[in-house]
C-alpha positions in Angstrom: -25.1 39.9 -30.7 -23.0 40.0 -33.9 -24.2 36.6 -35.2 -27.8 37.4 -34.2 -27.7 40.7 -36.0 -26.4 39.2 -39.2 -29.0 36.4 -39.1 -31.8 39.0 -38.7 -30.5 40.9 -41.7 -31.2 37.8 -43.8 -34.9 38.4 -43.3 -34.7 40.9 -46.0 -34.2 38.2 -48.6 -37.6 36.4 -48.2 -39.2 39.9 -47.7 -37.9 41.0 -51.1 -39.0 37.7 -52.7 -42.5 37.9 -51.3 -42.9 41.6 -52.4 -41.6 40.9 -55.9 -43.8 37.8 -56.2 -46.9 39.8 -55.1 -46.2 42.7 -57.4 -45.6 40.4 -60.4 -48.7 38.3 -59.7 -50.7 41.5 -59.3 -49.3 43.1 -62.5 -49.3 40.0 -64.8 -52.3 38.1 -63.6 -54.3 40.9 -61.9 -54.5 38.8 -58.8 -52.7 39.7 -55.5 -52.1 36.8 -53.1 -53.9 37.4 -49.8 -51.2 36.1 -47.6 -48.3 38.3 -49.0 -49.4 41.5 -47.3 -49.4 40.1 -43.7 -46.3 37.9 -44.2 -44.4 40.9 -45.5 -45.6 42.9 -42.4 -44.3 40.1 -40.1 -40.9 39.9 -41.9 -40.4 43.6 -41.9 -41.5 43.9 -38.3 -39.0 41.2 -37.2 -36.2 42.7 -39.3 -36.8 46.2 -37.9 -37.5 45.5 -34.3 -35.0 42.6 -33.7 -32.3 44.4 -35.8 -32.5 47.6 -33.6 -30.2 46.2 -30.9 -27.6 45.2 -33.5 -27.9 48.6 -35.1 -27.4 50.2 -31.7 -24.4 48.1 -31.0 -22.8 49.0 -34.4 -23.6 52.7 -33.9 -25.3 52.8 -37.3 -28.4 54.6 -36.1 -29.1 58.3 -36.7 -27.3 60.4 -34.1 -27.1 64.2 -33.6 -23.7 64.8 -32.3 -23.6 68.6 -32.6 -22.6 69.1 -29.0 -19.7 66.6 -29.0 -17.8 68.8 -31.5 -17.8 71.7 -29.0 -17.2 70.1 -25.7 -14.3 68.4 -24.0 -13.8 64.6 -24.3 -14.9 64.2 -20.7 -18.1 66.2 -21.2 -18.7 64.3 -24.5 -18.4 61.0 -22.6 -20.9 62.2 -20.0 -23.3 63.1 -22.7 -22.9 59.7 -24.3 -23.5 58.0 -20.9 -26.7 60.1 -20.5 -27.8 59.2 -24.0 -27.3 55.5 -23.3 -29.2 55.9 -20.0 -32.1 57.4 -21.8 -32.2 54.6 -24.4 -31.9 52.0 -21.5 -34.8 53.5 -19.5 -37.1 54.0 -22.5 -36.5 50.4 -23.7 -37.2 49.1 -20.1 -40.4 51.2 -20.0 -41.6 49.8 -23.3 -40.7 46.3 -22.1 -42.7 46.8 -18.9 -45.7 48.0 -20.8 -45.6 45.5 -23.7 -45.3 42.2 -21.8 -48.9 42.2 -20.4 -50.3 42.9 -23.9 -48.2 40.1 -25.4 -49.3 37.7 -22.6 -53.0 38.5 -23.1 -52.5 38.0 -26.9 -50.9 34.6 -26.2 -53.7 33.6 -23.9 -56.4 34.4 -26.3 -54.5 33.1 -29.4 -55.0 36.5 -31.1 -55.5 36.5 -34.8 -54.9 39.2 -37.4 -57.2 42.2 -37.4 -57.0 42.5 -41.2 -60.0 40.1 -41.6 -58.6 38.4 -44.6 -59.3 34.7 -45.3 -55.6 34.1 -44.5 -56.2 35.3 -40.9 -53.0 34.1 -39.2 -52.3 34.0 -35.5 -50.4 37.1 -34.4 -49.9 36.4 -30.7 -46.3 35.3 -31.4 -45.6 38.6 -33.2 -46.7 40.6 -30.1 -43.7 39.1 -28.3 -41.3 40.8 -30.8 -41.7 44.1 -29.0 -40.7 43.0 -25.5 -37.9 40.7 -26.9 -36.4 43.6 -29.0 -36.7 46.0 -26.1 -34.9 43.5 -23.8 -32.1 43.3 -26.4 -31.9 47.0 -26.8 -31.8 47.7 -23.1 -29.1 45.0 -22.7 -27.0 46.6 -25.4 -27.6 50.1 -24.0 -26.6 48.9 -20.5 -23.4 47.3 -21.9 -22.5 50.5 -23.9 -23.2 52.6 -20.8 -20.9 50.5 -18.6 -18.2 50.5 -21.3 -18.4 54.3 -21.4 -18.2 54.6 -17.6 -15.2 52.3 -17.4 -13.3 53.7 -20.4 -10.9 56.6 -20.5 -12.2 59.5 -22.6 -9.7 59.1 -25.4 -11.0 55.5 -26.1 -14.7 56.6 -26.6 -14.3 58.1 -30.0 -15.6 61.4 -28.7 -12.3 63.3 -28.8 -14.0 66.5 -30.1 -13.2 66.2 -33.8 
């Protein structure tokens, strides 16, 4: 997951290049390239969705840990297990719902709805949701098991 997360973070580089190119061309030549809008959507979508599991692994997401300051380490661990269970179940639910849509999109070779002359195929992009939800659910499951098997003083929830 570590290497995968770092590779996904590199998607920001072409995204920045495309946005700067589009902005400069629009500003200097008064001509915005048609393809830059959709390519930047694809790159940002890949970065955001596929990077979510790595962000969860690294605990870099926004967390409200108000309760953990006022409870015992054992209770804090139980709350962390419940939180991981919620993430796991929500990711599995989204995975369950998104696969049929991605499959239908693949079968019909779905194209962009933006109706531009570029009109790229987007069926492959529909698979980003189930893939990222599978990765997130796997990471949440691993974190939940680690919390269950660890002693409270090793969870980082010592009640600061």
